[in-house]
C-alpha positions as a Markdown table, in Angstrom:
| # | Residue | x | y | z |
|---|---|---|---|---|
| 1 | Unk | 44.7 | -2.4 | 63.5 |
| 2 | Unk | 43.4 | -1.0 | 60.2 |
| 3 | Unk | 42.6 | 2.7 | 59.9 |
| 4 | Unk | 39.0 | 3.3 | 60.8 |
| 5 | Unk | 38.4 | 0.0 | 62.7 |
| 6 | Unk | 38.3 | 1.6 | 66.1 |
| 7 | Unk | 35.8 | 4.4 | 65.1 |
| 8 | Unk | 33.6 | 1.9 | 63.4 |
| 9 | Unk | 33.5 | -0.4 | 66.4 |
| 10 | Unk | 32.7 | 2.6 | 68.6 |
| 11 | Unk | 30.0 | 3.6 | 66.1 |
| 12 | Unk | 28.6 | 0.1 | 66.2 |
| 13 | Unk | 28.4 | 0.2 | 70.0 |
| 14 | Unk | 26.7 | 3.7 | 69.8 |
| 15 | Unk | 24.2 | 2.4 | 67.2 |
| 16 | Unk | 23.3 | -0.5 | 69.4 |
| 17 | Unk | 22.7 | 1.8 | 72.3 |
| 18 | Unk | 21.0 | 4.8 | 70.6 |
| 19 | Unk | 19.0 | 4.0 | 67.4 |
| 20 | Unk | 15.5 | 2.7 | 66.9 |
| 21 | Unk | 16.9 | 0.0 | 64.6 |
| 22 | Unk | 19.9 | -0.9 | 66.7 |
| 23 | Unk | 20.5 | -4.4 | 65.5 |
| 24 | Unk | 20.5 | -3.5 | 61.8 |
| 25 | Unk | 22.8 | -0.5 | 62.2 |
| 26 | Unk | 25.0 | -2.4 | 64.6 |
| 27 | Unk | 25.3 | -5.4 | 62.3 |
| 28 | Unk | 26.1 | -3.0 | 59.4 |
| 29 | Unk | 28.8 | -1.3 | 61.3 |
| 30 | Unk | 30.4 | -4.5 | 62.5 |
| 31 | Unk | 30.4 | -5.9 | 58.9 |
| 32 | Unk | 31.9 | -2.6 | 57.7 |
| 33 | Unk | 34.7 | -3.1 | 60.2 |
| 34 | Unk | 35.3 | -6.6 | 59.0 |
| 35 | Unk | 35.3 | -5.2 | 55.4 |
| 36 | Unk | 38.0 | -2.7 | 56.4 |
| 37 | Unk | 40.2 | -5.5 | 57.5 |
| 38 | Unk | 39.5 | -7.8 | 54.5 |
| 39 | Unk | 40.1 | -5.0 | 51.9 |
| 40 | Unk | 43.7 | -5.1 | 52.9 |
| 41 | Unk | 43.9 | -8.9 | 52.6 |
| 42 | Unk | 41.5 | -9.9 | 49.7 |
| 43 | Unk | 39.8 | -7.0 | 48.1 |
| 44 | Unk | 36.8 | -8.9 | 46.9 |
| 45 | Unk | 36.2 | -10.4 | 50.4 |
| 46 | Unk | 36.2 | -6.8 | 51.7 |
| 47 | Unk | 33.8 | -5.7 | 49.1 |
| 48 | Unk | 31.5 | -8.6 | 50.0 |
| 49 | Unk | 31.6 | -7.7 | 53.7 |
| 50 | Unk | 30.8 | -4.1 | 52.9 |
| 51 | Unk | 27.9 | -5.2 | 50.6 |
| 52 | Unk | 26.5 | -7.2 | 53.5 |
| 53 | Unk | 26.9 | -4.1 | 55.7 |
| 54 | Unk | 24.9 | -2.0 | 53.2 |
| 55 | Unk | 22.2 | -4.6 | 53.0 |
| 56 | Unk | 21.9 | -4.3 | 56.8 |
| 57 | Unk | 21.7 | -0.5 | 56.5 |
| 58 | Unk | 19.0 | -0.9 | 53.8 |
| 59 | Unk | 16.9 | -3.0 | 56.2 |
| 60 | Unk | 17.5 | -0.4 | 59.0 |
| 61 | Unk | 16.4 | 2.5 | 56.8 |
| 62 | Unk | 13.5 | 0.4 | 55.4 |
| 63 | Unk | 12.3 | -0.1 | 59.0 |
| 64 | Unk | 12.3 | 3.7 | 59.5 |
| 65 | Unk | 10.5 | 4.1 | 56.2 |
| 66 | Unk | 7.8 | 1.6 | 57.2 |
| 67 | Unk | 7.4 | 3.2 | 60.6 |
| 68 | Unk | 7.6 | 6.9 | 59.7 |
| 69 | Unk | 6.8 | 7.0 | 56.0 |
| 70 | Unk | 8.7 | 8.6 | 53.1 |
| 71 | Unk | 10.4 | 11.9 | 53.4 |
| 72 | Unk | 9.1 | 13.6 | 50.3 |
| 73 | Unk | 12.0 | 16.1 | 50.4 |
| 74 | Unk | 14.3 | 13.2 | 49.8 |
| 75 | Unk | 13.1 | 12.4 | 46.3 |
| 76 | Unk | 15.4 | 15.0 | 44.6 |
| 77 | Unk | 18.4 | 13.7 | 46.6 |
| 78 | Unk | 17.6 | 10.1 | 45.8 |
| 79 | Unk | 17.3 | 11.0 | 42.1 |
| 80 | Unk | 20.7 | 12.8 | 42.2 |
| 81 | Unk | 22.3 | 9.7 | 43.8 |
| 82 | Unk | 20.9 | 7.5 | 41.0 |
| 83 | Unk | 22.2 | 9.8 | 38.3 |
| 84 | Unk | 25.6 | 10.1 | 39.9 |
| 85 | Unk | 25.8 | 6.4 | 40.4 |
| 86 | Unk | 25.0 | 5.7 | 36.8 |
| 87 | Unk | 27.7 | 8.3 | 35.7 |
| 88 | Unk | 30.3 | 6.7 | 38.0 |
| 89 | Unk | 29.4 | 3.3 | 36.7 |
| 90 | Unk | 30.0 | 4.4 | 33.1 |
| 91 | Unk | 33.3 | 6.0 | 34.1 |
| 92 | Unk | 34.6 | 3.0 | 36.1 |
| 93 | Unk | 33.4 | 0.1 | 33.9 |
| 94 | Unk | 36.4 | 0.2 | 31.4 |
| 95 | Unk | 38.9 | -0.3 | 34.2 |
| 96 | Unk | 37.0 | -2.8 | 36.3 |
| 97 | Unk | 38.3 | -6.0 | 34.5 |
| 98 | Unk | 37.7 | -9.1 | 36.6 |
| 99 | Unk | 35.8 | -6.9 | 39.2 |
| 100 | Unk | 33.2 | -5.8 | 36.7 |
| 101 | Unk | 30.3 | -8.0 | 37.9 |
| 102 | Unk | 31.1 | -7.8 | 41.7 |
| 103 | Unk | 31.8 | -4.1 | 41.3 |
| 104 | Unk | 28.5 | -3.3 | 39.6 |
| 105 | Unk | 26.6 | -5.4 | 42.1 |
| 106 | Unk | 28.3 | -3.5 | 44.9 |
| 107 | Unk | 27.5 | -0.2 | 43.3 |
| 108 | Unk | 23.8 | -1.2 | 43.0 |
| 109 | Unk | 23.7 | -2.2 | 46.6 |
| 110 | Unk | 25.4 | 1.0 | 48.0 |
| 111 | Unk | 23.3 | 3.2 | 45.7 |
| 112 | Unk | 20.1 | 1.5 | 47.0 |
| 113 | Unk | 21.3 | 2.0 | 50.6 |
| 114 | Unk | 21.9 | 5.8 | 50.0 |
| 115 | Unk | 18.6 | 6.2 | 48.1 |
| 116 | Unk | 16.7 | 4.3 | 50.9 |
| 117 | Unk | 18.4 | 6.6 | 53.5 |
| 118 | Unk | 17.5 | 9.8 | 51.5 |
| 119 | Unk | 13.8 | 8.7 | 51.3 |
| 120 | Unk | 13.6 | 7.7 | 55.0 |
| 121 | Unk | 13.0 | 10.0 | 57.9 |
| 122 | Unk | 16.1 | 8.7 | 59.7 |
| 123 | Unk | 18.1 | 11.2 | 61.7 |
| 124 | Unk | 20.1 | 13.7 | 59.5 |
| 125 | Unk | 23.4 | 12.3 | 60.8 |
| 126 | Unk | 22.5 | 8.7 | 59.7 |
| 127 | Unk | 21.5 | 10.0 | 56.2 |
| 128 | Unk | 24.7 | 12.0 | 56.0 |
| 129 | Unk | 26.7 | 8.9 | 57.0 |
| 130 | Unk | 25.1 | 7.0 | 54.1 |
| 131 | Unk | 26.2 | 9.7 | 51.7 |
| 132 | Unk | 29.7 | 9.8 | 53.2 |
| 133 | Unk | 30.0 | 6.0 | 52.8 |
| 134 | Unk | 29.2 | 6.4 | 49.1 |
| 135 | Unk | 31.7 | 9.3 | 48.7 |
| 136 | Unk | 34.4 | 7.3 | 50.4 |
| 137 | Unk | 33.8 | 4.2 | 48.3 |
| 138 | Unk | 33.7 | 6.3 | 45.2 |
| 139 | Unk | 37.1 | 7.7 | 46.0 |
| 140 | Unk | 38.5 | 4.2 | 46.4 |
| 141 | Unk | 36.9 | 3.3 | 43.0 |
| 142 | Unk | 38.5 | 6.3 | 41.4 |
| 143 | Unk | 41.9 | 5.0 | 42.4 |
| 144 | Unk | 41.2 | 1.4 | 41.6 |
| 145 | Unk | 39.2 | 1.6 | 38.4 |
| 146 | Unk | 40.0 | 5.1 | 36.9 |
| 147 | Unk | 43.6 | 4.9 | 38.0 |
| 148 | Unk | 43.7 | 8.4 | 39.5 |
| 149 | Unk | 45.7 | 8.8 | 42.7 |
| 150 | Unk | 43.7 | 10.3 | 45.5 |
| 151 | Unk | 45.7 | 12.0 | 48.2 |
| 152 | Unk | 44.9 | 10.4 | 51.6 |
């Protein structure tokens, strides 16, 4: 079983049981688990599954935004995410080759997910999870596109 699959499935179950947007977060976590498996088989299929997961998370955070309003303290963090995302995109683009278009689409989606999380009044743990997802994916991109080995 791929590394991370068990914690993600447990996380999906907890999301279904504990959040106010259980279906969206649960679907996202299940899709992310599928993405973990597919990354090892067909990288682009794994990326697609993770992109769908992030779209599910976006809808979950958007529901929180609609219900609770914008967390004004999140604007600075959202702006930082946007600036970092653009910088990473500029860094990774030369090494993306055939993954240029899918990679940039994925980057827009995950950035939108983190920005939506930062602007929402979702629990701090959910917002931190969004950031950690982007950090983790950025480390994968550093290895894949910038060709710098990251120690596991």
